[in-house]
N, C-alpha and C positions, 0 to 999 in steps of 0.2 A: 970360856963363856958359852952358854948353851944358846943355840939359835933355833927358833921355832919355825917349822916348815909345814905347811898344809899338804896333806898327801891323800891319795886314794889307793885303796887296796884292790888291785885287779885280779880276777880269777880267770884263767884262760887255759886252753888246751896246750899240751906240750909243744906242738909245732908253732903255735902262735907265740908262746912264751920264748921259744928259741929265737924267733924273728925279732921280738921286742928287745931281747938281750943283745942281739946283733946290732940293732939300731942304736942302742945305748952305747955300745962299744965304739961305734963310728963317730960319736960326738966328742968334741974337745972336753977336757976335764971340767971346765966351768959350765958346760952345757948338758952334762949328764942328767938324766931325769929319773933313774932308778935309785931309790934310797935303800940303805942297808936295812934288812929285815931278817930277824933271827928265828922266826917261828919254824922254819924248815919245811913248810908246805911247798912242794915242788910246782904246784899249779897257781901260785899267787905271787904277785909282784907289788911292791910299794912304789908308787909313782908320784912325782910332784904334781899336785892338783892342777896347776896352771898349764901343764903339758899333757893332760889326759886326752884332750881332743886331738892334739897333734899325733899322739901315739895311735889313737883309733883310726884317724885318717890314713896314716902311713900303712897300718896293717890292712885296712880295707882296700886301699889302692893296690898293695902288693898282691894280696890274695885274689883280687879281681883279675889280675893279669894271668893268674894260673887257671882260670876257668876255661874249660875246653869247649870250643864252639864246634858243634857237629857239622856245620857247613864246611869247615876246614878239611873234613875227611871225605867229602862226597865228590 
């Protein structure tokens, strides 16, 4: 039986894509959010639509922690 799932196609840089794949790998099988996508474009991921905001928030929060604060070096 075919199950219909709404999805969004995310286009992102390789480092962001790697982090999203890492997030997906940490999820239990029933909570994974990346859907199989056979186009082969390495900068795109097919993500369950209801979890797009979760993914964006996680990516934003992670990369915000990587911002260098100049005051830390003065």
